[in-house]
N, C-alpha and C positions, 0 to 999 in steps of 0.2 A: 462686491461691486463698489467702485469709487467714481464719484462725479467731481470734476474739478472745474473751476471757472477763473478767468482772469480778465482784467481790463487792459492788460499790457502784454499781449502775446509776443511782442517784439523783444522782451527782456527774459523770456523763458530760457532755461538751460536746454541746449540741444539734447542732452541725455533724457530729458522728460519726453521728448517727441520721437524717440527711437521706436522702431516697430516692436510691437508686443507690449508697450507701456499703456497705451490707450487704444481701445478698439475703434472708437469713432471720435473725430474732432468736428464739432458743430459750431460754425460761426454764427453768432447772432449780432447783426450789424445795428448801428444806432438807428432810431426810427427815421422814416422818410418825413418829408414836409407834411404830408397828409396825416401820417401817424402822430407826429408831434402836435398837430392841431387837435387831434382827437384826445391825446393825453392831456392837453390843456383843458379840454372840456370835462374830462373825467375828474381831474383833480380840483377843478373850480366848481364842480357841482355842489350845490349847497352853500356856496359862499354868497353873501349879499353883495351883488355887483350893481353899481349905480347906473351903468350905461351899457349899451351893446358893445361887446368886445369882438374885434376881428381876430379870431384865433389863428386864422391862416397867416395874417400879417405878423403876428407874434411868432408863429412857427418859423417863418422865413428868417427872423432875427436870431433864432436859436439853432441855426444849422450846426449839426454835430452834437447837440444836447441829447442826453439819455433821458429815459423816463424819470429816473431819480432826480436829474437836474431840473426837469420841468415841475416835478412835485415840489422841490425846494423853491422854485420861482413862485409857485402859487402860494406856498406858505409864507414866503417873504413878502409877497404883495399884501396878504392879509395883515401881516405885522406892520407894514407901513400905515395901513388904515388905523390900526389899533394905536400906534404911536401918536398919530395925529388926532386921536379921539373921535374918529368918524365911525359910523355904523355900516358903511359900505365901501367896497373896493372900487377903484377907478382904473382906467387905462394907464394913467400916470404911475399908479402903484405897481402895475405889472412891468412897465418900462423900467422903473427904478430897480425892481427886483431882478430883472434880466441883467441890468448893468452890474449889480452886486454879485449875483450867483455866477454868471458867465465870466465876469472879471476874476472872481476867486478861482474858478476852474482853470482859467488860462494861467494864473499864477502857479497853481499846483502842477500843471503840465510842464511849465518852464522849470520848476524846481526839480521835478522828477527827471527831466531830460538832462539837466545840469549834472545830476549826481548818478545817472544811470551808466 
């Protein structure tokens, strides 16, 4: 048995998708807005957060983000607090992290598209 996964089904060789190659193709879409908010809650659990964070509002800003992207955002938010020698994370840290992580992701997509 073989299981395969890709983030870029648009660039798969058609020969891979011919009948008999894979018995099932299962699409796992990016998380919904509600899902993204819950992923933020999961990955920020245990972080020292200074204020109440509106996870739903952050989820709206991260349309198209994967669970891995959101985990990176939470990690980066914590890093902002560490860099500034604070013992807790703020909304501004999450906003900066979104700009950094989502911005880097957009650059990667543009690079892949350019050379695909």
